[in-house]
PATIPA-317827 format. One line per 8 residues: their letters; for each residue x, y, z of C-alpha. Coordinates in steps of 0.05 Angstrom, whole numbers, plus 5000, padded with zeros to 4 digits. Layout:
<lumfis>
A) X:Y:Z | ...
</lumfis>
This chain:
<lumfis>
MPGSIPAS) 6577:4944:8967 | 6522:4945:9020 | 6497:4877:9041 | 6554:4840:9007 | 6593:4787:9044 | 6666:4804:9059 | 6716:4762:9021 | 6748:4739:9086
VLPEVAAV) 6683:4707:9109 | 6668:4669:9044 | 6709:4607:9062 | 6672:4600:9128 | 6604:4608:9093 | 6624:4556:9040 | 6642:4508:9096 | 6577:4519:9135
VPAAATAP) 6529:4512:9076 | 6546:4439:9058 | 6545:4420:9131 | 6475:4450:9139 | 6452:4416:9075 | 6476:4347:9098 | 6451:4354:9170 | 6383:4320:9157
SGRLRRRI) 6415:4261:9122 | 6465:4255:9178 | 6410:4254:9231 | 6372:4202:9191 | 6434:4159:9186 | 6445:4164:9261 | 6373:4145:9275 | 6378:4085:9230
LRNKALLV) 6443:4062:9263 | 6411:4068:9332 | 6350:4028:9309 | 6372:3957:9324 | 6306:3926:9304 | 6309:3957:9235 | 6382:3938:9226 | 6373:3865:9246
GGGLLLLI) 6306:3856:9212 | 6329:3892:9149 | 6393:3852:9146 | 6356:3786:9152 | 6303:3807:9102 | 6356:3831:9053 | 6393:3764:9060 | 6329:3724:9046
LLVALLAP) 6314:3769:8987 | 6383:3758:8958 | 6376:3683:8968 | 6309:3684:8932 | 6336:3725:8873 | 6399:3682:8867 | 6364:3615:8876 | 6378:3591:8805
WLAPHDPY) 6453:3600:8817 | 6454:3578:8890 | 6411:3516:8885 | 6455:3454:8875 | 6400:3414:8840 | 6335:3422:8802 | 6282:3432:8857 | 6232:3390:8816
AQDLVNRT) 6278:3332:8798 | 6258:3267:8834 | 6304:3211:8855 | 6260:3157:8886 | 6321:3114:8903 | 6348:3169:8948 | 6284:3188:8985 | 6287:3222:9054
APPVWKDK) 6363:3223:9053 | 6388:3255:9118 | 6423:3323:9120 | 6499:3327:9122 | 6503:3332:9198 | 6467:3266:9207 | 6495:3196:9200 | 6498:3175:9126
GSWLHPLG) 6489:3248:9106 | 6524:3272:9043 | 6547:3338:9015 | 6513:3319:8951 | 6448:3339:8987 | 6470:3384:9045 | 6399:3388:9074 | 6378:3318:9051
TDPLGRDY) 6321:3301:9006 | 6245:3300:9013 | 6198:3239:9008 | 6203:3242:8932 | 6278:3247:8931 | 6281:3321:8912 | 6339:3362:8939 | 6315:3398:9001
LSRLLYGA) 6364:3456:8998 | 6343:3472:8927 | 6269:3470:8945 | 6282:3514:9006 | 6317:3566:8964 | 6262:3568:8912 | 6210:3568:8968 | 6236:3636:8990
RISLLIGI) 6213:3663:8923 | 6142:3637:8934 | 6136:3665:9004 | 6164:3734:8985 | 6121:3737:8922 | 6058:3722:8963 | 6076:3771:9018 | 6092:3828:8971
SVAVISGL) 6034:3815:8923 | 5982:3810:8977 | 6008:3873:9011 | 6004:3911:8945 | 5934:3887:8927 | 5904:3897:8996 | 5943:3962:9005 | 5914:3992:8941
IGTAMGML) 5843:3973:8961 | 5848:3992:9034 | 5887:4056:9023 | 5838:4082:8970 | 5778:4066:9015 | 5810:4095:9078 | 5833:4160:9045 | 5766:4172:9013
AGYFGGRT) 5729:4159:9078 | 5777:4203:9118 | 5778:4260:9069 | 5704:4265:9050 | 5671:4239:9114 | 5596:4237:9116 | 5562:4183:9074 | 5628:4161:9043
DMAVSFLV) 5655:4149:9113 | 5592:4112:9133 | 5595:4067:9071 | 5669:4050:9082 | 5658:4037:9156 | 5601:3990:9139 | 5645:3952:9090 | 5701:3948:9142
TTRLSMPV) 5653:3922:9195 | 5625:3871:9146 | 5695:3848:9128 | 5716:3842:9202 | 5656:3798:9216 | 5684:3745:9169 | 5745:3705:9193 | 5799:3709:9140
ILVALATV) 5823:3637:9146 | 5752:3608:9140 | 5733:3651:9081 | 5799:3635:9047 | 5790:3561:9059 | 5719:3561:9031 | 5738:3604:8971 | 5800:3564:8952
ALVGGSLW) 5761:3498:8962 | 5707:3522:8914 | 5751:3556:8862 | 5812:3511:8867 | 5881:3522:8897 | 5938:3553:8859 | 5991:3606:8872 | 5953:3663:8839
IVILVLGL) 5886:3643:8867 | 5916:3645:8937 | 5947:3714:8924 | 5882:3742:8896 | 5839:3714:8953 | 5884:3739:9008 | 5893:3806:8973 | 5818:3815:8971
LKWDRFAV) 5810:3796:9044 | 5868:3833:9078 | 5851:3906:9063 | 5813:3923:9127 | 5873:3944:9169 | 5897:3990:9113 | 5828:4022:9109 | 5822:4034:9184
VMRSATQQ) 5892:4064:9192 | 5889:4106:9129 | 5820:4133:9148 | 5846:4156:9216 | 5911:4185:9187 | 5874:4222:9132 | 5825:4253:9181 | 5885:4282:9219
VRSLDYVA) 5919:4308:9156 | 5859:4338:9119 | 5852:4396:9169 | 5925:4418:9166 | 5947:4483:9134 | 5981:4456:9072 | 5918:4417:9052 | 5875:4479:9063
AARSAGAS) 5926:4520:9022 | 5923:4471:8964 | 5847:4471:8966 | 5847:4548:8966 | 5895:4549:8907 | 5843:4510:8867 | 5878:4442:8867 | 5833:4384:8846
TPRILLGE) 5813:4331:8896 | 5857:4277:8863 | 5916:4326:8865 | 5904:4340:8939 | 5896:4266:8957 | 5956:4242:8917 | 6002:4302:8924 | 5988:4327:8994
VLPNVMPH) 5953:4274:9035 | 5985:4209:9011 | 6059:4230:9022 | 6042:4250:9093 | 6006:4185:9111 | 6059:4142:9076 | 6096:4124:9141 | 6032:4091:9168
LIVIATLE) 6022:4055:9102 | 6093:4026:9102 | 6086:3999:9173 | 6018:3967:9159 | 6045:3937:9094 | 6101:3900:9131 | 6051:3872:9182 | 6003:3849:9127
AASAILLE) 6058:3817:9086 | 6079:3775:9146 | 6007:3756:9160 | 5996:3736:9087 | 6057:3691:9087 | 6032:3656:9149 | 5962:3648:9120 | 5990:3619:9056
AALSFLGL) 6031:3569:9096 | 5969:3549:9135 | 5929:3540:9071 | 5985:3500:9038 | 5992:3457:9101 | 5917:3440:9095 | 5926:3424:9021 | 5885:3484:8996
GVQPPLPS) 5942:3533:8982 | 6000:3528:8934 | 5995:3462:8898 | 6052:3412:8884 | 6104:3411:8856 | 6116:3485:8873 | 6166:3489:8932 | 6124:3529:8981
WGLMISEA) 6150:3525:9053 | 6080:3511:9079 | 6072:3456:9028 | 6140:3427:9047 | 6116:3423:9119 | 6051:3390:9097 | 6087:3338:9055 | 6134:3321:9113
KAYMFFSF) 6082:3315:9169 | 6077:3239:9159 | 6152:3234:9172 | 6157:3280:9232 | 6174:3224:9281 | 6226:3192:9235 | 6256:3250:9196 | 6244:3311:9239
WLIAIPGT) 6288:3356:9197 | 6238:3353:9140 | 6191:3396:9183 | 6244:3434:9223 | 6281:3463:9163 | 6223:3497:9126 | 6191:3514:9193 | 6254:3550:9216
ALAVLIFA) 6260:3586:9149 | 6188:3609:9155 | 6197:3632:9227 | 6261:3672:9208 | 6225:3706:9150 | 6165:3727:9194 | 6213:3749:9249 | 6252:3792:9200
INLCGDGL) 6190:3825:9171 | 6161:3839:9240 | 6227:3869:9263 | 6228:3914:9202 | 6157:3936:9217 | 6175:3952:9289 | 6238:3988:9268 | 6202:4029:9215
HDLLSPEG) 6148:4047:9265 | 6200:4073:9314 | 6238:4109:9258 | 6178:4143:9226 | 6139:4160:9289 | 6142:4233:9313 | 6184:4211:9373 | 6233:4175:9327
RS) 6239:4235:9281 | 6255:4283:9337
</lumfis>
């Protein structure tokens, strides 16, 4: 039959088709394995996430239970340390390992929540400004300039001092203050995408503006959005630690790492581990998030995809 494939060739064709179908996934896997920053950062971040999720089962004690007789007990590697409290106890006699494990939940919750809130605000503003231009672009640029003129830490300090410090107040305040980078990057990325052929084709086919923005523009600017989200999550965690250290962030008895450092500052010359342990945990978390951001940037950039 004309145009039919000979029977002798069918096995070769059957072998080539799956290989061609799996080639993109194979290239992606190789790029990920070559991306050391993403592997190391992702591994550390996954470990911290698992620790946070499994905290109720990993924690040896109730993180809120006080034992005033056993205050500032040293960690197990110090003299008089005990495996009953492997990382010692805090100035109120609470188990430090348990509070450290539960503190990972607070930090990750703040980082993810702030990135989501600020990402929704900044992405919407940036995409609208980049797609429509004109007066919409001018209005968004004015708002971004106004926001950049206000230091985040000072505005957050003043707002939390007036309203009162709590976990959700800190998340809301930081989420409403950290959208500017999303807006700037999404505006620039949308301006590059809106003139491409597939956007023009969707517009010519009669697709609505929301359909074009959500179905055509957003998927193609998503790599930029993911990278910015990792950077803003790390920044939000540091800002929360600074606010908690100053007494205007997460309030006791929640086991925030910044609050743990604040509560231990009076003991830094006598029990240095009280500051070193949560400080090291905070540094490792920020390091892991930043490594993931760098790795995703390299992976999703045009040079990394080639």
